[in-house]
C-alpha positions as CSV (number, residue, x, y, z in Angstrom):
1,M,13.0,65.8,15.7
2,T,9.3,66.6,15.6
3,F,6.5,64.2,14.8
4,L,6.1,65.7,11.3
5,E,9.8,65.5,10.6
6,R,9.9,61.9,11.6
7,K,6.9,61.1,9.5
8,K,8.4,62.8,6.5
9,A,11.7,60.9,6.9
10,E,9.8,57.7,7.2
11,I,7.8,58.3,4.1
12,V,10.8,59.2,2.0
13,E,12.8,56.1,3.3
14,N,9.9,53.8,2.7
15,L,9.3,55.0,-0.9
16,Y,12.9,54.7,-1.8
17,A,13.1,51.2,-0.2
18,Y,10.0,50.1,-2.1
19,F,11.4,51.1,-5.4
20,S,15.1,50.1,-4.8
21,E,14.8,46.5,-5.9
22,Q,12.8,47.4,-9.0
23,L,15.4,50.1,-9.9
24,D,18.0,47.4,-10.6
25,Q,15.6,45.5,-12.9
26,N,14.0,48.2,-15.1
27,P,14.8,51.9,-14.2
28,R,13.0,53.1,-17.4
29,A,9.7,51.5,-16.3
30,I,10.0,52.9,-12.8
31,L,10.8,56.3,-14.2
32,E,7.6,56.3,-16.2
33,Q,5.6,55.1,-13.2
34,V,7.1,57.7,-10.9
35,D,6.6,60.5,-13.5
36,R,2.9,59.8,-13.8
37,E,2.5,59.7,-10.0
38,L,4.4,62.9,-9.6
39,Q,2.2,64.7,-12.1
40,S,-0.8,63.6,-10.2
41,L,0.6,64.6,-6.8
42,Y,1.6,68.1,-8.1
43,V,-1.9,68.6,-9.4
44,R,-3.4,67.4,-6.1
45,Y,-1.0,69.6,-4.1
46,G,-2.2,72.6,-6.0
47,N,-5.9,71.7,-5.6
48,D,-6.2,72.0,-1.9
49,W,-9.6,73.7,-1.8
50,T,-10.9,71.3,0.9
51,G,-7.9,71.9,3.2
52,R,-5.6,68.9,4.0
53,G,-4.1,70.5,7.0
54,V,-0.6,70.5,8.3
55,V,-0.3,66.7,8.5
56,G,-1.8,66.2,5.0
57,D,0.4,68.8,3.5
58,S,3.5,67.3,5.2
59,T,2.6,63.8,4.0
60,Q,2.1,65.0,0.4
61,E,5.3,67.0,0.5
62,A,7.3,63.9,1.8
63,T,5.7,61.7,-0.9
64,I,6.7,64.1,-3.6
65,A,10.3,64.3,-2.1
66,G,10.6,60.6,-1.9
67,L,9.4,60.1,-5.5
68,E,11.7,62.9,-6.7
69,A,14.6,61.0,-5.1
70,V,13.6,57.8,-6.8
71,R,13.2,59.7,-10.1
72,A,16.8,61.1,-9.7
73,E,18.1,57.6,-9.1
74,C,16.3,56.3,-12.1
75,L,17.9,59.0,-14.3
76,D,21.4,58.2,-12.9
77,R,21.0,54.5,-13.6
78,I,19.7,55.1,-17.1
79,R,22.6,57.4,-17.8
80,A,25.0,54.8,-16.4
81,Q,23.5,52.0,-18.6
82,E,23.7,54.3,-21.7
83,S,27.4,55.1,-21.0
84,E,28.1,51.3,-20.5
85,V,26.6,50.6,-23.9
86,R,28.7,53.3,-25.6
87,V,32.0,51.9,-24.2
């Protein structure tokens, strides 16, 4: 595993761990927060006129991947909560 691969894995793990406790309490609020952050990150990713370089791009890609994983988990938990309410 290369340095960049280890760094990406670390970022994704840390982001998921950071939000994991909060996901149990309020997945809707976390979803809103993550959606706003992802919007910003996608804009910044497209605005690379100063040149982040390989490490900067990898870091941003890993951050986006980590937040997308958290977003997916939020959606799963919200669906689960909604199906519990219907039953």
